[in-house]
C-alpha positions in Angstrom: 139.3 47.7 126.3 136.2 48.4 128.3 135.6 51.1 130.9 133.1 50.3 133.6 131.1 52.6 135.9 130.8 51.3 139.5 130.0 47.7 138.4 127.2 48.9 136.1 127.1 48.1 132.4 130.2 49.4 130.7 129.7 52.9 129.2 132.4 52.6 126.4 134.8 50.2 124.8 138.0 51.6 123.2 141.2 50.8 121.5 144.3 52.8 120.4 147.2 52.4 118.1 150.2 54.6 117.1 153.7 54.9 115.8 156.5 57.3 116.8 159.4 58.8 114.8 161.4 58.5 118.0 160.7 54.9 119.1 161.0 55.9 122.8 159.4 59.3 122.9 156.2 59.9 121.0 154.9 63.4 121.1 151.3 62.0 120.9 149.3 60.8 123.9 145.8 59.7 124.7 143.5 59.8 127.8 140.6 57.5 128.8 139.5 58.6 132.2 136.2 57.6 133.8 134.4 59.8 136.3 131.0 59.5 138.1 128.4 59.5 135.3 130.8 59.6 132.4 134.1 59.0 130.7 136.6 61.6 129.3 138.5 60.6 126.2 141.2 62.8 124.6 144.1 62.8 122.1 147.0 65.2 122.5 149.8 66.1 120.1 152.8 67.9 121.6 154.2 70.3 119.1 157.2 68.9 117.1 158.8 65.6 117.9 161.0 64.0 120.5 161.5 64.6 124.2 160.0 68.1 124.4 156.9 67.2 122.5 156.5 64.0 124.7 156.8 66.1 127.9 154.1 68.5 126.8 151.7 65.7 125.9 152.4 63.9 129.2 151.8 67.0 131.2 148.5 67.6 129.5 147.4 64.0 129.9 148.1 64.1 133.7 146.0 67.3 134.0 143.1 65.7 132.1 143.2 62.5 134.1 143.3 64.4 137.4 140.2 66.5 136.5 138.3 64.3 134.1 134.9 65.3 135.4 135.3 69.0 134.6 133.7 70.7 131.6 135.8 70.2 128.5 136.4 73.9 128.1 137.6 74.2 131.7 140.0 71.3 131.0 141.5 73.0 127.9 142.0 76.2 130.0 143.6 74.2 132.8 146.0 72.6 130.3 146.7 76.0 128.8 147.9 77.3 132.1 149.8 74.1 132.9 151.6 74.0 129.5 152.9 77.6 129.4 156.5 76.5 130.2 156.4 73.7 127.5 156.4 74.0 123.8 152.6 73.5 123.9 150.2 71.1 122.3 147.1 70.7 120.3 144.3 68.4 121.5 140.7 67.2 121.1 138.6 66.2 124.1 135.2 64.4 124.3 133.3 63.8 127.5 130.6 61.1 127.4 127.6 61.6 129.8 125.7 58.5 130.7 122.7 60.4 132.2 122.0 62.4 129.0 123.4 59.9 126.5 125.5 62.7 125.0 129.0 63.7 124.2 130.5 67.1 124.7 133.6 67.8 122.6 136.1 70.5 121.8 139.2 70.7 119.7 142.2 73.1 119.6 144.5 72.6 116.6 144.6 69.7 114.2 143.6 66.6 116.1 140.7 65.4 114.0 137.5 64.0 115.5 134.8 62.1 113.7 131.6 60.6 115.2 130.2 57.7 113.1 126.6 56.9 113.9 125.6 53.2 114.4 122.3 54.0 112.6 123.6 54.1 109.0 120.2 55.3 107.8 120.7 58.6 109.8 121.2 61.7 107.8 124.0 62.7 108.1 125.5 59.4 109.2 128.6 61.1 110.7 129.6 64.3 112.4 133.0 66.0 112.4 134.5 68.0 115.3 134.9 71.6 114.3 138.4 72.2 115.9 139.6 75.8 116.2 143.1 77.1 115.4 145.4 77.6 118.3 148.0 76.1 120.6 147.3 75.0 124.1 150.0 76.6 126.3 150.6 79.4 123.8 147.5 81.0 122.3 143.9 79.9 122.7 140.9 80.9 120.6 137.6 81.5 122.2 136.5 78.1 123.6 133.3 76.7 122.3 132.0 73.3 123.3 129.6 71.3 121.1 127.1 68.7 122.4 125.9 65.8 120.4 123.4 63.0 121.3 124.9 59.5 121.1 123.3 56.1 120.9 124.6 52.6 121.6 127.1 51.6 119.0 128.1 55.1 117.9 131.9 55.3 117.3 134.1 58.3 118.0 137.5 58.5 116.4 140.2 61.0 117.4 143.4 61.1 115.3 146.5 63.3 115.3 147.8 64.9 112.1 150.2 62.0 111.7 147.2 60.2 110.3 146.0 61.1 106.8 142.6 62.8 106.8 140.8 60.2 104.7 141.2 57.6 107.5 137.5 56.7 107.7 137.5 55.4 104.1 136.7 51.7 103.9 136.4 51.5 107.7 134.1 48.8 109.1 132.5 50.2 112.3 131.4 46.7 113.1 135.0 45.8 114.0 136.3 46.1 117.5 137.7 49.5 118.5 141.2 48.0 118.7 141.0 46.5 115.3 139.7 49.8 113.8 142.6 51.7 115.5 145.2 49.3 114.2 143.7 49.3 110.7 143.7 53.1 110.5 147.4 53.3 111.6 148.4 50.5 109.2 146.7 52.2 106.2 146.9 55.9 106.9 149.9 56.8 109.2 152.4 59.2 107.7 156.1 58.4 107.7 157.1 62.0 108.6 155.3 62.4 111.9 154.2 60.7 115.1 150.7 59.2 114.7 148.1 58.2 117.1 144.4 57.0 116.9 141.9 56.5 119.7 138.7 54.7 118.8 135.8 54.7 121.3 132.5 52.9 120.9 129.6 54.2 123.1 127.7 51.3 124.7 125.1 53.3 126.5 123.8 52.7 130.0 
């Protein structure tokens, strides 16, 4: 899918795929929420499985969508307050900024984030999100955002811990985001957990 910005050139294209232990109530959720000058993307993993995990993930997703243009650290804090009566969640957020051609990201818990650069000659050719231990809604670590420059064609992948950590092995970043997401789930989803992948390609302005 493609997110547009006020009839301008699309800023990103994205795809998602996932599987749930409970076919009707996955504890994993994702957000793709445009705002003036950018797009927020996020993956959320409600603790545990079933209805309670799904409720926590949905509550977080609603908060993120409603305030997508806020700083990512402020969004995590907002979710922390909003999830106090739930079992909590872990999450990773990334906010693309079209004006500065950058992404600002933050991770709490074990939702992995990997940025794959379109320029394969770049050293290094990838960057990993340094997520910090904690649970949103229960106990937060000090919040530290990281900012990375992005270029047209760079691919950001966010994956819950239901996906084995070697999910980038053998991945062709030339494929569409939807094809990449489906391939990752087909090859690396665990049978013991909900699993979700969100793949975003930055198109630039």
